[in-house]
C-alpha positions in Angstrom: 118.7 83.5 145.8 119.6 87.2 146.1 122.4 87.8 143.5 124.5 90.9 142.9 125.9 91.1 139.4 129.0 93.3 139.4 129.7 93.8 135.7 132.3 95.9 133.8 129.7 96.7 131.1 126.0 96.8 130.8 123.5 98.0 128.2 123.3 100.3 126.5 126.8 99.1 125.9 126.9 96.6 123.0 129.4 93.9 123.7 129.6 90.4 125.0 130.1 91.2 128.6 127.1 93.6 128.6 124.9 91.2 126.7 125.7 88.2 129.0 125.1 90.2 132.1 121.7 91.3 130.8 120.7 87.8 129.8 121.8 86.6 133.3 119.7 89.1 135.1 116.8 88.2 133.0 117.1 84.5 133.6 117.5 85.0 137.3 114.2 87.1 137.4 112.4 84.5 135.2 113.3 81.7 137.7 112.1 83.7 140.6 115.4 85.0 142.1 116.4 88.6 143.0 119.2 90.0 141.0 120.7 93.4 141.3 123.2 94.9 138.8 126.2 97.1 139.6 127.8 98.6 136.4 129.8 101.7 135.3 127.7 104.8 134.5 127.0 105.2 130.8 127.5 108.6 129.0 124.5 110.7 128.6 125.1 110.8 124.9 124.5 107.1 124.5 120.8 107.6 123.6 118.7 104.8 122.3 115.1 104.8 121.3 112.6 104.1 123.8 108.9 103.4 123.8 107.2 105.6 121.2 110.6 106.4 119.7 111.6 108.9 122.6 115.3 108.7 123.3 116.6 107.0 126.4 120.0 107.8 127.8 122.2 105.2 129.5 120.6 105.6 133.0 117.0 106.1 131.4 117.5 102.7 129.7 117.9 101.1 133.1 114.1 101.6 133.6 113.7 98.7 131.0 116.2 96.5 132.7 114.8 93.3 134.3 116.1 94.3 137.8 117.5 97.3 139.7 120.7 98.8 138.5 123.2 100.7 140.5 125.6 102.9 138.4 129.1 103.8 139.5 130.9 106.9 138.2 133.1 106.1 135.2 135.4 107.6 132.7 135.9 106.6 128.9 139.1 104.6 128.4 141.5 106.9 126.5 141.6 106.1 122.8 138.5 103.8 123.1 135.6 105.8 124.4 133.1 103.0 123.8 134.7 101.3 126.9 134.0 102.8 130.3 136.2 102.4 133.3 134.5 102.7 136.8 136.0 105.1 139.3 136.5 104.3 143.0 133.3 104.2 144.7 131.6 103.0 148.0 128.5 102.2 146.0 129.7 98.7 145.1 130.0 97.5 148.9 126.9 99.5 149.8 124.8 97.9 147.1 125.9 94.3 148.1 125.2 95.0 151.7 121.8 96.7 151.1 120.7 93.9 148.7 121.5 91.3 151.3 123.3 89.2 148.7 123.6 85.4 149.0 126.2 85.4 146.2 128.1 87.9 144.1 128.5 87.3 140.3 131.6 89.1 138.8 131.2 89.5 135.1 134.7 89.9 133.5 136.2 91.3 136.6 139.1 93.7 136.0 138.4 97.1 137.7 134.9 97.2 139.1 134.9 93.6 139.6 138.0 93.7 141.8 136.1 96.1 144.1 133.2 93.6 144.0 135.5 90.8 144.9 137.0 92.7 147.8 133.6 93.7 149.2 132.3 90.1 149.0 135.4 88.8 150.8 135.0 91.5 153.5 131.4 90.7 154.0 131.9 86.8 153.9 129.7 86.4 150.8 130.7 83.7 148.2 131.6 85.0 144.7 131.6 83.4 141.2 134.1 85.1 138.7 133.0 84.9 135.0 136.1 85.0 132.7 135.1 86.7 129.4 138.0 88.9 128.2 141.4 87.9 126.9 143.2 90.7 128.6 146.6 89.2 127.8 145.8 89.1 124.2 144.6 92.8 124.4 147.9 93.8 126.1 149.9 92.1 123.3 147.7 94.0 120.6 147.6 97.4 122.2 151.0 97.6 123.9 153.2 94.9 122.4 153.9 93.7 125.9 152.4 93.3 129.3 150.9 89.7 128.9 152.7 88.6 132.1 151.2 91.5 134.1 147.8 90.8 132.7 147.9 87.3 133.7 149.1 88.3 137.2 146.0 90.6 137.5 143.6 87.8 136.2 145.1 85.3 138.6 145.0 87.6 141.6 141.3 88.4 140.9 140.0 85.0 140.0 141.9 83.1 142.7 140.0 85.1 145.3 136.7 83.7 143.9 134.9 80.6 145.1 134.7 79.5 141.5 135.7 80.8 138.0 133.6 80.0 135.0 135.2 79.9 131.6 133.2 80.2 128.4 135.1 77.7 126.3 137.5 74.9 126.5 140.4 77.0 125.2 139.7 79.7 127.8 139.5 77.0 130.5 143.0 75.6 129.5 144.4 79.1 129.4 143.2 79.9 133.0 144.4 76.5 134.3 147.8 76.9 132.6 148.2 80.3 134.2 147.5 79.0 137.7 143.8 80.0 138.2 142.1 77.5 140.6 138.6 76.0 140.7 137.7 76.6 137.1 134.7 75.1 135.4 133.1 75.5 132.1 130.0 77.7 131.5 129.3 78.5 127.8 126.9 81.2 126.4 123.4 80.9 125.2 121.8 82.3 122.0 118.5 83.6 121.2 117.2 81.1 118.7 113.9 82.8 118.4 115.4 86.2 117.5 118.2 84.8 115.3 116.7 82.3 112.8 117.0 81.6 109.0 113.3 82.6 108.2 114.3 86.3 108.7 116.3 86.3 105.4 115.2 89.6 103.7 115.5 90.0 100.0 115.0 93.7 100.3 118.1 94.0 102.6 120.1 91.7 99.9 119.1 93.9 97.1 120.2 97.0 99.0 123.6 95.5 100.0 124.2 93.4 96.8 122.4 95.1 94.0 124.2 93.0 91.5 123.4 89.8 93.1 126.8 89.5 94.9 127.6 86.9 97.5 127.2 88.8 100.9 130.0 88.0 103.3 129.3 89.8 106.8 131.3 90.7 109.8 129.5 91.7 113.0 131.3 93.1 116.0 133.5 95.8 117.5 135.8 97.6 115.0 139.0 97.6 117.1 142.6 96.5 116.6 142.3 93.2 118.4 139.5 92.1 116.0 141.8 92.3 112.9 138.9 93.0 110.5 141.5 94.1 108.0 141.9 90.5 107.3 138.9 90.8 105.1 140.8 92.8 102.6 141.5 89.8 100.4 137.8 88.9 100.4 136.9 92.4 99.1 139.0 91.6 96.1 137.0 88.4 95.2 134.7 88.7 92.0 131.0 88.7 92.8 131.5 89.3 96.5 130.3 92.1 98.8 131.7 92.5 102.3 129.4 94.0 104.8 130.7 95.3 108.2 128.3 95.8 111.1 129.6 97.6 114.1 131.5 100.7 115.4 134.7 101.3 117.2 138.1 103.1 117.0 139.3 101.3 113.9 136.3 102.2 111.8 138.1 105.1 109.9 141.2 103.0 109.2 139.0 100.0 108.0 137.2 102.1 105.4 140.5 102.4 103.5 141.6 99.0 104.2 138.5 97.2 102.9 137.7 98.8 99.5 134.1 98.4 98.3 132.8 97.1 101.7 129.6 98.5 103.2 129.8 99.8 106.6 126.4 99.7 108.4 127.5 100.9 111.8 126.0 99.6 115.0 122.7 97.5 114.6 120.9 95.7 117.3 117.8 93.7 118.0 115.5 92.5 115.3 117.3 94.6 112.6 120.5 92.9 113.4 118.7 89.5 113.2 117.5 90.3 109.7 121.0 91.3 108.6 122.5 88.1 110.0 119.9 85.9 108.2 120.5 87.8 104.9 124.2 87.0 104.7 125.6 84.2 102.6 128.8 83.7 104.7 129.7 85.0 108.1 133.4 85.6 108.6 135.0 86.5 112.0 138.6 87.5 112.2 139.5 88.1 115.8 142.1 85.6 117.4 141.3 86.6 121.0 137.7 85.5 121.6 137.1 83.7 124.7 133.7 82.6 123.3 132.6 84.6 120.3 128.8 85.2 120.4 128.5 86.5 116.9 129.6 83.2 115.5 126.7 81.5 117.5 124.2 84.1 116.3 125.3 83.4 112.7 124.9 79.7 113.2 121.5 80.2 114.7 120.6 82.3 111.6 121.6 79.4 109.4 124.7 81.1 107.9 127.9 79.2 107.3 130.9 80.5 109.3 134.5 81.2 108.6 136.5 81.8 111.8 140.0 81.5 113.2 141.0 78.2 114.8 141.6 79.8 118.2 139.8 80.4 121.3 136.0 80.1 121.5 135.3 79.3 117.9 137.1 76.0 118.4 134.1 74.9 120.5 131.5 76.4 118.2 132.5 75.7 114.7 132.9 72.1 113.5 135.3 72.3 110.6 133.8 70.9 107.4 130.4 70.5 109.0 129.1 73.9 110.2 131.9 76.1 108.6 135.6 76.4 108.0 138.3 77.1 110.6 141.4 78.9 109.3 144.8 79.7 110.9 144.5 82.9 113.1 145.9 86.1 111.4 146.0 84.5 107.9 144.3 86.9 105.4 144.9 84.4 102.5 143.3 81.6 104.4 140.2 83.7 105.2 140.0 84.7 101.4 140.4 81.1 100.2 137.8 79.8 102.7 135.3 82.3 101.5 136.1 81.5 97.9 135.5 77.8 98.6 132.1 78.6 100.0 131.2 81.1 97.3 131.7 78.5 94.6 129.4 75.8 96.3 125.8 76.9 97.1 124.9 73.4 98.3 128.0 73.4 100.6 126.8 76.7 102.1 123.3 75.5 102.7 124.6 72.3 104.3 126.9 74.1 106.6 124.0 76.6 107.4 121.6 73.9 108.2 124.0 72.0 110.4 124.9 75.3 112.3 121.2 76.0 113.2 120.7 72.3 114.3 123.9 72.5 116.5 122.8 75.7 118.5 119.1 74.8 118.9 119.6 73.5 122.3 122.0 76.3 123.5 119.3 78.7 124.6 119.9 81.3 127.3 117.4 79.4 129.5 119.4 76.2 129.3 122.8 77.9 130.1 121.1 80.1 132.7 120.0 76.9 134.5 123.5 75.7 134.4 124.7 79.0 136.0 122.2 78.6 138.8 123.6 75.2 139.3 127.1 76.6 139.8 125.6 79.2 142.3 124.0 76.4 144.2 127.3 74.3 144.3 129.3 77.2 145.6 126.8 78.1 148.2 126.6 74.5 149.4 130.4 74.2 149.6 130.7 77.5 151.5 128.0 76.3 154.0 129.9 73.0 154.3 133.2 74.9 155.0 131.5 77.1 157.6 129.9 74.2 159.4 133.2 72.4 159.5 
């Protein structure tokens, strides 16, 4: 199959949409298909180390991508420069046409994805839309209103697709409740080779907790919708060190809200995997996760999880077996859950072992094959409709 992946974000961006798009492209190449990625241009300042340590900018990094990448001009989102918004461009339709796409994959379509959907419809090419971002929740967080408008936008985009793929049961229910048709479940994979318990690093632990404290970690964007400030009560527990990995617009505020916490900034790859495995407890606080990849990475690392009983974590965390689910937005519940785990090393070990066992079959190869199955179903249905 020749697949064009139109994504709102792609590496060097670090977020769930970018990571999933990259893994999808890799798997398609591995299975002998021909993907092409269309993504917003990245800022030249987003330099990452390349081979031999030389810096690579956003577009330079595309040389390491598993397939060709077409970049569309973009601007930073006001107040949140880590998020890029694509500008109007004819490159989307031109790329789909030039690639002779059999199917168009829309990753978290909102701005660029709408143009991808329009181009696919005009060219008569089937499209699969992957729902990944709780835009209604973001509207409530950032504007205090606008949920209805966000759902109208989501519904109009996804209703035009041949199939919408939801990452979790909660997301699937939300989509169906708000009138999005033809929705099916497609979860996310995890790299169980990169993320594994054996990477627990005592040197990292000594650096982060020199007095032998229990290490409670958060990994993710530092933004208002993540509600990382709910870890304030955990910072007050005796013998506990909170470690925050990530960056974003809330970072300065969180330094004041989480006294004594260690802020490590953005970490990726093998370094991030070692940090995950060196935690004693992983705590996630965001209530708007359609999936929550970091929870799955913590489980793969053999770390017990505390997460809100909302959205994606409901599918990932089995309460009382792999971790503890708490009411969303309840800082006291987060603190009490961590306190329970801090007091019981055997319980932490049991939850961590069960979490690792749970995710061992959730590889990117396994879920990538599921995605190819969805593509095949959509293509067959479109061919049947054309023949009729």
